[in-house]
N, C-alpha and C positions, 0 to 999 in steps of 0.2 A: 490412509487418505491424507492428502496435503491440506495443511491449514493455512489459509490466507486471511490476513487482517489488514484493513485499510482504515487508517485514521484520516478523517476528512472534515471539511467545513462546508456549510451549505452554499456558500457563494463562490466556491473555488472551481474554476474551469479545468484546472489540471486534475482535480479529484474526479471530475466527470470523465475526463479522457482516460485516466487510469482504470476506473470502474468499467468503462466501455471496452477497453482492451482486454481486461480479465473476462468480461462477459463474452466477448468474441471468441476467446479461447475456451469457453465453456466451463470456466472455473467458478465454483461457489466460493464466496468470500464473506467474511463478517465485516460490516462497516461500522465504525465507531465515530459518531459525529461529535466533535469537540467544540463546536461553534460557541456554545454557552455553558461549557462544563469544565471549570478550572481543574477539577480532580482528574478528569480524563486527559486534559492537556498535560498535566504533570506526569501522568502515567506514560503518555506518548514520549515525552522528553526523556524519561528514564530509559525507556526501551530503545529510543532512536539515537542513543549516544549523543544527546544534546541538540540534535537537529530540531529546528523550530517550524520549518515550513510544512505545509500539507500539499499533497497527501504524504503520509509516511506509510510504507507498505512493508509487511512482514510475511515471509513465507517460512512456515514451520519455525516461527519465533526468531528467524534470522532477519535483521534489518536489511532491506533491499535499497531503501532510499525513497525518492519521489517518482513522479511520472517519467521524467527524463531518464532516470536510472532503469526503470522498468522497460521503457521503450528501447533503450540501448541494449539491454539483455535480450530483448526480442529480436532486434536487428542482427545480432551476432549469433542467434540460434541457441542461446543458453536458457532462455526463459522456459521453453517447453520441458526441458529436462528438470528444472527446478519444480515445475508444477506437477510433475509426475513422481517426484520423490516420495 
């Protein structure tokens, strides 16, 4: 089963868009809210290769990037295959 993790903040419209896209695809995901959690922010930075923006999305522990990256994968037809891996 595919493991999807979304690091997000509570006031982030791109986080909402990413979660909505994943939900539309019928994918269960773990959301980690880093709004007021410096330890989780540091965890995200380490996993996201230094990227600081949210959302940061990981599929099977592989950094995908943010919402724009997720949407780009979907538009070229690669997202579905990643979600079925």
